[in-house]
C-alpha positions as CSV (number, residue, x, y, z in Angstrom):
1,M,130.9,97.2,115.9
2,L,128.3,94.8,114.5
3,N,125.6,96.2,116.9
4,E,126.3,99.7,115.7
5,I,125.9,98.6,112.1
6,K,122.6,96.9,112.9
7,K,121.3,99.9,114.9
8,D,122.2,102.3,112.1
9,A,120.4,100.0,109.6
10,Q,117.3,99.8,111.8
11,N,117.3,103.6,112.2
12,R,117.6,104.2,108.5
13,M,114.9,101.6,107.7
14,N,112.5,103.3,110.2
15,K,113.2,106.7,108.7
16,S,112.3,105.3,105.3
17,V,109.0,104.0,106.6
18,E,108.3,107.3,108.3
19,A,109.2,109.3,105.2
20,F,106.8,107.1,103.2
21,R,104.0,107.7,105.8
22,H,104.7,111.4,105.6
23,D,104.5,111.4,101.8
24,L,101.1,109.7,101.9
25,T,99.6,112.4,104.1
26,K,99.9,114.8,101.2
27,L,97.8,112.4,99.1
28,R,94.2,113.5,98.8
29,T,91.6,111.1,100.0
30,G,87.9,111.7,100.5
31,R,88.4,113.5,103.8
32,A,89.8,117.0,104.4
33,T,93.1,117.3,106.2
34,T,95.4,120.2,106.7
35,A,98.3,118.1,105.4
36,L,96.9,118.5,101.9
37,V,98.1,122.1,101.8
38,D,101.1,122.0,104.1
39,H,103.6,121.7,101.3
40,L,102.3,124.8,99.4
41,K,104.5,127.8,99.0
42,V,103.1,131.3,98.9
43,N,104.9,134.3,97.4
44,Y,105.2,136.6,100.4
45,Y,106.8,139.9,99.5
46,G,109.2,138.4,97.0
47,S,110.1,135.2,98.8
48,D,108.3,131.8,98.9
49,M,107.0,131.0,102.4
50,P,105.2,127.8,103.5
51,L,101.4,128.4,103.6
52,T,101.3,127.6,107.4
53,Q,103.6,130.6,108.0
54,V,101.3,133.1,106.4
55,A,97.9,131.7,107.2
56,T,95.8,129.6,109.6
57,V,94.7,126.3,108.0
58,S,91.8,124.4,109.6
59,V,89.4,121.7,108.8
60,S,85.8,123.1,108.9
61,D,84.1,119.8,108.1
62,A,84.8,116.4,106.6
63,R,85.0,117.8,103.0
64,S,86.3,121.4,103.4
65,L,89.3,123.4,104.5
66,T,89.3,126.9,105.7
67,I,92.4,129.1,105.2
68,T,92.6,132.5,106.9
69,P,95.6,134.6,105.8
70,W,97.1,136.8,108.6
71,E,97.2,139.8,106.3
72,K,94.3,140.9,104.0
73,G,96.8,141.5,101.1
74,M,97.8,137.8,101.2
75,V,94.4,136.4,100.1
76,A,95.2,136.7,96.4
77,A,98.7,135.2,96.8
78,V,97.3,132.2,98.7
79,E,94.6,131.7,96.1
80,K,97.2,131.8,93.4
81,A,99.4,129.2,95.2
82,I,96.4,126.9,95.6
83,L,95.4,127.2,91.9
84,A,99.0,126.7,90.8
85,S,99.4,123.5,92.9
86,D,99.0,120.0,91.7
87,L,95.9,119.4,94.0
88,G,93.3,120.3,91.4
89,L,91.3,122.3,93.9
90,T,89.5,125.6,93.4
91,P,89.4,128.0,96.3
92,N,86.3,130.1,97.1
93,T,87.0,133.4,98.7
94,A,84.6,135.3,101.0
95,G,86.4,138.4,102.3
96,T,89.5,137.3,104.0
97,V,88.5,133.6,104.4
98,I,89.4,131.1,101.7
99,R,87.4,127.9,101.6
100,I,88.4,124.8,99.7
101,N,85.7,122.2,99.1
102,L,87.0,118.7,98.4
103,P,84.7,117.0,95.9
104,P,84.2,113.2,96.4
105,L,86.7,111.1,94.5
106,T,85.6,109.3,91.4
107,E,86.1,105.6,91.1
108,E,88.7,106.1,88.3
109,R,90.6,108.7,90.5
110,R,90.6,106.3,93.5
111,K,92.1,103.5,91.4
112,E,94.7,106.0,90.0
113,L,95.6,107.1,93.6
114,S,95.8,103.4,94.7
115,K,98.3,102.7,91.9
116,H,100.3,105.7,93.1
117,V,100.3,104.5,96.7
118,H,101.6,101.1,95.5
119,A,104.3,102.7,93.4
120,E,105.4,104.8,96.4
121,G,105.3,101.7,98.6
122,E,107.7,100.0,96.1
123,N,110.0,102.9,96.2
124,A,110.1,102.8,100.0
125,K,110.8,99.0,99.9
126,V,113.7,99.7,97.5
127,A,115.1,102.3,99.9
128,I,114.9,99.7,102.7
129,R,116.6,97.1,100.6
130,N,119.4,99.5,99.8
131,V,119.9,100.1,103.5
132,R,120.1,96.3,103.9
133,R,122.7,96.1,101.1
134,D,124.8,98.8,102.7
135,A,124.7,97.2,106.1
136,I,125.7,93.7,104.8
137,Q,128.5,95.3,102.8
138,Q,129.8,97.0,106.0
139,V,129.7,93.7,107.8
140,K,131.6,92.0,105.0
141,E,134.2,94.8,105.1
142,L,134.8,93.9,108.8
143,L,135.3,90.2,107.8
144,K,137.8,91.3,105.2
145,D,139.7,93.3,107.8
146,K,139.5,90.2,110.0
147,Q,137.7,92.1,112.8
148,V,134.9,89.5,113.0
149,T,134.4,85.8,112.3
150,E,132.4,84.2,109.5
151,D,129.8,83.0,112.1
152,D,129.4,86.6,113.3
153,V,128.9,87.7,109.7
154,R,126.2,85.0,109.0
155,R,124.4,85.8,112.3
156,S,124.5,89.6,111.5
157,E,123.2,89.0,108.0
158,D,120.3,87.0,109.4
159,E,119.5,89.8,111.9
160,I,119.7,92.5,109.2
161,Q,117.4,90.4,107.1
162,K,114.9,90.2,109.9
163,L,115.0,94.0,110.3
164,T,114.4,94.3,106.6
165,D,111.5,91.9,106.6
166,K,109.9,93.9,109.5
167,A,110.4,97.2,107.7
168,V,108.9,95.8,104.5
169,K,105.9,94.5,106.4
170,D,105.4,98.0,107.9
171,V,105.4,99.5,104.4
172,D,102.9,96.9,103.3
173,D,100.6,97.7,106.3
174,V,100.8,101.4,105.5
175,V,99.9,100.8,101.9
176,K,97.0,98.5,102.9
177,A,95.7,101.1,105.3
178,K,95.9,104.0,102.8
179,E,94.3,101.9,100.1
180,Q,91.3,101.1,102.4
181,E,91.1,104.8,103.2
182,L,91.0,105.7,99.5
183,M,88.4,103.0,98.6
184,A,86.0,104.0,101.4
185,V,83.2,106.0,99.9
């Protein structure tokens, strides 16, 4: 029973770290990556579709993306989705190919993005601590029902805390790596 609680806590903590990593891929750094536009929705004959389902997105060089819609009529809809997004990018269209040039980040924007990374990191840590709280609460419920001893509870709490410390360290490492990527000119 205690092992199940610990495994569940570890899985949920790992998912929190992975979700945090995934969220950071959407953050624009100095380099072009297809993850920047993965979350965009394009109006495709009345329904919103992910950009990756209506066009091919590729990195043409370090500072530009190339988007090729599968249908010629989709070019305007894709442009509109890019302009409406929170990316702050302007698409350049040449026939059926849309190019997005990523300008270099200003020092002010880098610092702003760094603060955002730290804030998201704190949110991930809060999620991890909530998992720890839930796991410890489940262990204490077992003690209340007299299914485990107090020694088992103490040992489990220590192990859950070690899992928490590891997950928090992972988040800190991800924040540090993303910050270095942002500050690289």
